[in-house]
C-alpha positions as CSV (number, residue, x, y, z in Angstrom):
1,M,0.1,0.0,0.0
2,R,2.9,2.3,-0.9
3,N,1.0,4.4,-3.1
4,A,-1.8,5.0,-0.4
5,M,-1.6,7.7,2.3
6,F,-4.1,7.3,5.3
7,L,-4.7,10.2,7.6
8,L,-6.8,10.7,11.0
9,W,-8.6,13.7,10.6
10,P,-10.0,15.3,14.2
11,E,-13.8,16.0,14.2
12,K,-13.6,19.4,16.2
13,K,-14.0,22.2,14.2
14,E,-11.6,24.4,16.0
15,T,-8.5,21.9,15.0
16,W,-8.8,23.3,11.4
17,H,-6.6,25.9,11.6
18,Y,-4.3,27.5,8.3
19,W,-1.2,25.8,9.7
20,T,-2.9,22.4,9.8
21,Q,-3.9,23.1,6.3
22,R,-0.6,23.7,5.4
23,R,1.0,20.6,6.8
24,F,-2.0,18.7,5.2
25,Q,-1.1,20.2,1.6
26,A,2.7,19.4,2.3
27,H,1.8,15.9,3.2
28,C,-0.2,15.4,0.0
29,A,2.2,17.1,-2.1
30,G,3.2,13.8,-4.3
31,Y,-0.6,12.3,-4.4
32,N,-2.6,12.7,-7.4
33,T,-6.3,12.0,-5.8
34,I,-7.3,13.5,-2.5
35,T,-10.4,12.1,-0.9
36,L,-12.0,13.7,2.1
37,A,-14.6,11.5,4.4
38,G,-16.5,12.6,7.3
39,G,-17.2,10.1,9.9
40,A,-19.1,7.1,9.6
41,A,-22.2,8.5,11.2
42,T,-21.6,12.0,9.7
43,G,-24.1,13.2,6.8
44,K,-23.4,15.5,4.0
45,G,-26.5,17.5,3.7
46,S,-28.7,20.4,2.1
47,T,-31.5,22.6,3.4
48,L,-34.9,21.1,3.6
49,N,-36.2,23.0,1.0
50,T,-33.6,22.2,-1.7
51,K,-35.0,20.7,-4.6
52,I,-33.9,17.4,-6.0
53,K,-34.7,16.5,-9.4
54,T,-36.6,13.3,-10.3
55,P,-38.0,12.1,-13.8
56,Y,-41.4,13.7,-12.5
57,G,-40.4,16.9,-11.7
58,W,-38.7,18.4,-8.6
59,V,-39.1,17.1,-4.9
60,K,-37.9,19.2,-2.1
61,M,-35.3,17.6,0.4
62,K,-37.9,17.3,2.9
63,D,-40.5,15.4,1.2
64,I,-38.2,12.6,-0.2
65,K,-38.4,9.2,0.8
66,E,-36.5,6.3,1.0
67,G,-37.3,4.2,-2.2
68,D,-38.1,7.2,-4.0
69,V,-36.6,7.3,-7.8
70,I,-34.6,10.3,-8.7
71,S,-32.4,11.5,-11.8
72,D,-28.9,10.2,-12.3
73,P,-26.6,13.1,-13.4
74,H,-25.2,10.6,-16.4
75,G,-28.6,10.2,-18.0
76,G,-30.3,7.6,-15.7
77,I,-32.3,7.0,-13.1
78,Q,-31.3,6.0,-9.4
79,V,-33.0,5.3,-6.1
80,V,-32.5,6.8,-2.6
81,T,-31.5,4.1,-0.1
82,K,-31.6,5.9,2.9
83,L,-32.8,9.0,4.8
84,H,-30.5,10.6,7.3
85,P,-31.6,12.5,10.6
86,I,-32.4,16.1,10.1
87,Q,-29.7,18.5,12.0
88,E,-28.8,22.0,12.9
89,R,-25.7,23.1,11.2
90,L,-23.7,25.8,9.7
91,F,-24.6,26.2,6.3
92,Y,-22.5,27.4,3.4
93,R,-23.8,29.2,0.0
94,I,-21.9,27.8,-3.1
95,K,-21.9,30.0,-6.2
96,F,-21.1,29.3,-9.6
97,N,-20.1,30.8,-12.9
98,D,-23.7,30.5,-14.7
99,N,-25.2,32.4,-11.7
100,T,-26.5,29.7,-9.7
101,F,-25.9,28.6,-6.2
102,V,-26.8,25.7,-3.9
103,D,-26.9,25.9,0.0
104,C,-25.5,23.0,2.2
105,W,-23.5,22.3,5.5
106,D,-20.1,21.9,6.2
107,D,-19.6,18.5,5.8
108,H,-21.6,18.3,2.3
109,L,-19.3,16.5,-0.3
110,W,-18.6,17.9,-4.0
111,A,-16.9,15.9,-6.9
112,V,-14.7,18.6,-8.1
113,Q,-11.3,19.1,-10.2
114,T,-8.8,22.1,-10.7
115,H,-7.6,23.3,-14.0
116,K,-4.4,20.9,-13.9
117,D,-6.7,18.0,-13.1
118,R,-9.1,19.0,-16.3
119,D,-5.8,19.3,-18.3
120,R,-4.3,16.2,-17.2
121,H,-7.6,14.1,-17.5
122,K,-7.4,13.1,-13.9
123,P,-10.4,11.9,-11.8
124,Y,-12.5,14.3,-9.6
125,R,-11.5,14.6,-6.3
126,V,-14.2,14.3,-3.3
127,L,-14.0,17.5,-0.9
128,D,-16.3,18.8,1.5
129,T,-17.5,22.1,1.9
130,K,-15.6,23.3,4.4
131,T,-12.2,22.2,2.8
132,L,-13.6,24.0,-0.4
133,Y,-14.1,27.2,1.4
134,E,-10.4,27.7,2.1
135,L,-9.2,26.4,-1.0
136,V,-11.7,28.7,-3.0
137,K,-9.9,31.5,-1.4
138,T,-6.7,31.4,-3.3
139,K,-7.7,29.0,-6.3
140,K,-10.2,30.3,-9.1
141,D,-10.2,27.0,-10.9
142,I,-12.4,24.5,-9.0
143,S,-14.9,23.1,-11.0
144,I,-17.9,20.5,-10.7
145,P,-19.1,18.1,-13.2
146,R,-22.3,19.2,-15.1
147,T,-25.4,16.9,-15.8
148,K,-26.2,15.3,-19.0
149,A,-29.5,15.1,-20.2
150,I,-32.0,14.2,-17.9
151,W,-34.0,11.2,-18.7
152,Q,-38.1,11.3,-18.6
153,P,-40.6,9.2,-19.7
154,E,-42.2,10.0,-23.1
155,Q,-45.8,12.0,-22.9
156,N,-48.9,11.9,-24.6
157,L,-48.7,15.5,-25.8
158,P,-52.1,17.3,-27.4
159,L,-49.7,19.2,-29.9
160,D,-46.5,18.6,-31.7
161,P,-44.0,19.9,-29.5
162,Y,-42.2,22.0,-32.3
163,I,-45.1,23.4,-33.1
164,L,-46.2,24.6,-29.9
165,G,-42.5,26.0,-29.6
166,L,-43.2,28.0,-32.9
167,F,-46.6,29.3,-31.6
168,L,-45.1,30.4,-28.3
169,G,-42.8,32.6,-30.4
170,D,-44.5,34.0,-33.3
171,G,-48.3,32.8,-32.6
172,C,-51.0,34.8,-31.8
173,Y,-54.5,33.7,-30.3
174,S,-56.7,36.5,-28.9
175,Q,-59.8,36.3,-27.3
176,E,-61.3,38.2,-30.5
177,S,-59.8,35.9,-33.2
178,S,-61.8,33.2,-34.8
179,S,-58.7,31.1,-34.9
180,P,-54.8,30.9,-33.6
181,D,-52.3,31.6,-36.0
182,I,-48.4,32.0,-36.7
183,T,-46.8,34.7,-38.8
184,L,-43.3,33.8,-40.0
185,G,-41.1,36.1,-41.8
186,I,-39.1,35.2,-45.1
187,K,-36.4,33.9,-43.1
188,K,-38.3,31.4,-41.5
189,E,-39.8,29.7,-44.9
190,S,-38.3,26.1,-43.2
191,C,-40.8,26.5,-40.4
192,K,-43.6,27.4,-42.6
193,N,-42.8,24.1,-44.8
194,Y,-42.8,22.1,-41.6
195,L,-46.2,23.5,-40.8
196,L,-47.8,22.8,-44.1
197,L,-46.3,19.2,-44.1
198,Q,-48.5,19.0,-40.9
199,G,-51.9,20.0,-42.6
200,Y,-51.9,23.5,-42.0
201,S,-52.6,26.1,-44.5
202,S,-50.9,29.3,-45.2
203,T,-51.6,32.9,-46.8
204,W,-48.5,35.3,-48.1
205,S,-48.7,39.0,-47.3
206,I,-47.0,40.9,-50.2
207,K,-47.0,43.9,-48.0
208,N,-45.5,42.6,-44.8
209,K,-43.5,40.0,-46.5
210,T,-44.6,37.0,-43.9
211,W,-46.6,33.9,-44.2
212,R,-49.3,33.8,-41.9
213,V,-50.3,29.8,-40.8
214,S,-53.7,29.4,-39.6
215,L,-53.8,27.0,-36.7
216,K,-57.6,26.5,-36.8
217,E,-57.2,23.1,-36.6
218,S,-55.5,23.3,-33.3
219,K,-57.8,25.9,-32.0
220,D,-59.3,23.6,-29.1
221,T,-56.1,22.4,-28.0
222,L,-54.6,25.5,-27.6
223,K,-57.8,26.9,-25.5
224,T,-57.4,23.5,-23.4
225,L,-53.8,24.0,-22.6
226,N,-54.8,27.5,-21.5
227,L,-52.9,29.8,-24.1
228,C,-55.8,31.6,-25.7
229,G,-55.8,35.2,-25.1
230,K,-52.3,35.4,-23.7
231,I,-50.0,38.4,-25.0
232,A,-46.3,37.9,-25.5
233,K,-45.3,38.9,-21.9
234,Q,-48.1,36.2,-20.1
235,K,-46.9,33.4,-22.5
236,F,-45.8,30.2,-20.8
237,I,-44.9,26.3,-21.4
238,P,-47.6,24.0,-20.2
239,K,-46.6,21.7,-17.5
240,I,-47.0,18.6,-19.5
241,Y,-44.6,19.5,-22.0
242,L,-41.8,20.4,-19.4
243,Q,-42.2,16.7,-18.3
244,G,-41.6,15.4,-21.8
245,S,-39.1,12.9,-22.9
246,I,-35.5,14.3,-24.3
247,E,-36.7,13.9,-27.8
248,Q,-39.8,16.1,-27.0
249,R,-38.3,18.7,-25.0
250,S,-35.4,18.8,-27.7
251,A,-38.3,19.7,-30.4
252,L,-39.8,22.1,-28.3
253,L,-36.7,24.0,-27.8
254,A,-36.0,24.1,-31.1
255,G,-39.3,25.4,-32.2
256,L,-38.7,28.3,-29.5
257,L,-35.2,29.1,-31.0
258,D,-36.4,29.1,-34.6
259,T,-38.7,31.8,-33.7
260,D,-37.1,34.0,-31.3
261,G,-33.6,32.6,-31.1
262,A,-30.3,33.4,-32.7
263,L,-26.7,32.0,-33.1
264,M,-24.1,33.3,-31.3
265,S,-20.3,33.6,-32.1
266,D,-19.5,30.7,-29.7
267,Y,-21.5,28.4,-31.8
268,G,-24.4,28.7,-29.2
269,Y,-27.9,30.0,-29.1
270,E,-29.7,33.1,-27.7
271,Y,-33.4,33.0,-27.0
272,S,-35.2,36.2,-26.2
273,T,-38.6,36.8,-24.6
274,T,-40.5,39.4,-22.7
275,S,-42.4,36.5,-20.4
276,R,-40.5,36.1,-17.0
277,I,-42.3,32.9,-17.1
278,L,-41.5,31.3,-20.1
279,A,-37.8,32.6,-19.9
280,Y,-37.1,30.5,-16.7
281,Q,-39.1,27.5,-18.1
282,V,-36.7,27.7,-21.2
283,L,-33.9,28.0,-18.9
284,D,-35.0,25.0,-17.2
285,I,-35.3,23.2,-20.6
286,A,-32.1,23.8,-21.6
287,R,-30.3,23.0,-18.5
288,S,-32.4,19.6,-18.5
289,L,-31.2,18.8,-21.9
290,G,-27.5,18.9,-20.7
291,F,-26.8,22.5,-22.0
292,R,-25.1,25.2,-20.2
293,A,-27.6,28.0,-20.1
294,V,-27.3,31.6,-18.2
295,I,-30.1,33.9,-18.2
296,T,-30.0,38.0,-18.0
297,S,-32.5,40.6,-18.0
298,K,-32.6,44.2,-19.2
299,Q,-35.2,47.0,-19.2
300,P,-35.2,49.0,-22.2
301,T,-33.9,52.5,-21.8
302,V,-33.2,55.7,-23.9
303,S,-30.3,57.8,-22.7
304,G,-30.6,56.4,-19.5
305,N,-34.3,56.5,-19.2
306,I,-36.8,53.5,-19.3
307,F,-38.0,53.5,-22.7
308,T,-42.3,54.1,-23.2
309,K,-44.4,54.3,-25.8
310,K,-47.5,56.7,-25.1
311,G,-46.9,56.7,-21.5
312,T,-46.9,52.7,-21.3
313,K,-43.3,51.1,-19.8
314,Y,-42.1,48.4,-22.1
315,S,-41.7,45.1,-20.8
316,K,-38.6,43.9,-19.5
317,A,-36.5,41.6,-22.0
318,Y,-35.0,38.3,-21.0
319,R,-32.2,36.7,-22.8
320,I,-30.8,33.0,-22.2
321,H,-27.5,32.1,-23.3
322,I,-27.6,28.4,-24.4
323,S,-24.3,26.2,-25.2
324,D,-22.2,23.4,-24.5
325,C,-24.5,20.5,-24.7
326,L,-22.6,17.9,-22.6
327,N,-23.8,14.6,-24.0
328,G,-24.4,16.0,-27.9
329,V,-28.3,16.5,-27.7
330,E,-28.9,17.5,-31.2
331,L,-32.0,20.2,-31.6
332,P,-34.0,19.5,-34.4
333,T,-34.0,23.3,-35.4
334,L,-34.8,23.8,-38.9
335,R,-33.8,27.6,-39.3
336,L,-30.8,27.9,-37.0
337,K,-27.9,25.2,-37.5
338,A,-25.4,25.5,-34.8
339,K,-21.6,24.3,-35.5
340,T,-20.3,21.9,-32.8
341,P,-17.9,24.0,-30.3
342,R,-15.5,22.4,-27.8
343,I,-17.7,21.2,-24.9
344,R,-16.9,22.6,-21.4
345,K,-18.0,19.5,-19.4
346,H,-17.6,21.6,-15.9
347,Q,-19.1,24.2,-13.7
348,L,-16.7,26.5,-12.0
349,I,-17.2,27.6,-8.4
350,T,-16.9,31.4,-8.0
351,S,-17.3,31.9,-4.1
352,I,-18.6,30.1,-1.1
353,E,-19.8,32.0,1.9
354,P,-21.3,30.9,5.5
355,I,-24.7,31.8,5.7
356,G,-25.6,30.9,9.2
357,I,-27.1,28.0,11.3
358,K,-30.1,25.8,9.3
359,K,-32.0,23.0,9.6
360,G,-30.9,20.1,7.0
361,R,-30.8,16.6,6.0
362,C,-29.0,14.3,3.7
363,I,-29.7,11.2,1.4
364,T,-27.9,8.2,0.4
365,V,-28.4,7.2,-3.2
366,S,-27.9,4.1,-5.2
367,N,-25.5,5.6,-7.9
368,Q,-21.9,4.1,-7.8
369,D,-20.5,7.5,-8.0
370,G,-22.8,9.0,-5.1
371,L,-23.8,11.9,-7.5
372,Y,-27.3,13.3,-7.8
373,V,-29.1,16.4,-9.2
374,T,-30.1,19.5,-6.9
375,K,-31.7,22.8,-7.6
376,D,-30.7,24.5,-10.9
377,Y,-29.3,20.9,-12.2
378,I,-26.0,21.3,-9.8
379,V,-24.3,18.0,-9.7
380,T,-23.6,17.1,-6.2
381,H,-22.6,14.4,-3.8
382,N,-24.5,12.2,-1.5
383,S,-23.7,10.6,2.0
384,H,-21.9,7.4,0.8
385,D,-19.1,6.6,3.3
386,A,-16.6,8.6,1.5
387,A,-13.8,6.4,3.1
388,L,-15.3,3.3,1.4
389,I,-15.2,5.4,-1.9
390,A,-11.9,6.2,-1.4
391,I,-10.6,2.5,-0.8
392,L,-12.9,1.2,-3.7
393,F,-11.1,3.9,-6.0
394,W,-7.6,2.7,-4.7
395,L,-8.4,-1.1,-5.2
396,A,-9.6,-0.1,-8.9
397,N,-6.6,1.8,-9.6
398,P,-3.6,0.6,-7.5
399,K,-1.1,3.2,-9.4
400,E,-2.8,5.9,-8.2
401,R,-1.4,8.0,-5.2
402,T,-4.2,8.0,-2.8
403,V,-5.0,10.2,0.1
404,L,-7.8,9.4,2.3
405,V,-8.6,11.8,5.3
406,A,-11.0,10.5,7.9
407,S,-12.7,12.1,11.1
């Protein structure tokens, strides 16, 4: 076992001093893999209101039960095998470079890599939050893995998801109109042709140089989905479409991008809308498909003043930048065709700050690497016995110089 180092780490918080960290780093200098483990009875927890991703939606930590099926960040499903007791502990807020964050307590485990680890294709290290808190003060290149596309069962959808995406982008169905329609510009001819193949009819406006595609055959369906009479800033995606399969969500996102999207210089997409709820739903769908997605908002202004028309303030505009699909999901877009860029497989930690004492709990999952998906599709670690993980890793990789730190 000359390639393994076993260190006994004190459980008391006050023993974690700066000089102790430096001694620890000196001991570990020649070792490739560092694994930190809490005590055998120590849980690695999140707040009770933290959401956990399941194939059927989001479930709060306080509502999770043993035996529940939850999502696997590798694209499958797994089971919660154990619930640990609720505790009051010091919590930290970890922020990431896509404007997301998650709250967890000091012993919560994270699979992380540094820039050198990524360049040398080294495996993830398993560190706890309080260790990361100290490391992030000096290192700005620590990252966690991103989730691949989340598996969800196929839904029996009342309307083609691509057509729904087109309608949410360029469609109109007012209370006064006899039937809904989609107005498409000349650059969106491919979208119009798709609608014609589905049996819809169109008319050409010479004056406006647009096609008006009538959706009268889907009038009752759109009314049932509660999309009748919605102006631009009120539009939303019906819940059943958010719960669709990877293929169904991909088609929906493709329709949205083909109408209100644009290609970016980094080969990604940008989606724009004035509907806040639709913006965050698009953000959710993009991340659920393994994309890196970041949302921004801006109030239209003229010379620093809020832009108005006839005394009416313009709606805030939301933009979602969508890029770096982790597992190669190809959006079936007809108008926008993005090239395949270099994929960033990681999510950088930007800051960690203590936020006080809160109640939380942890779970154990059946996934072999102990990873599951929490709020904003952040990949985190469960409360497996990290010592066992380290030993198993060393047995599987005997040439790795491994450090095991246990309290």
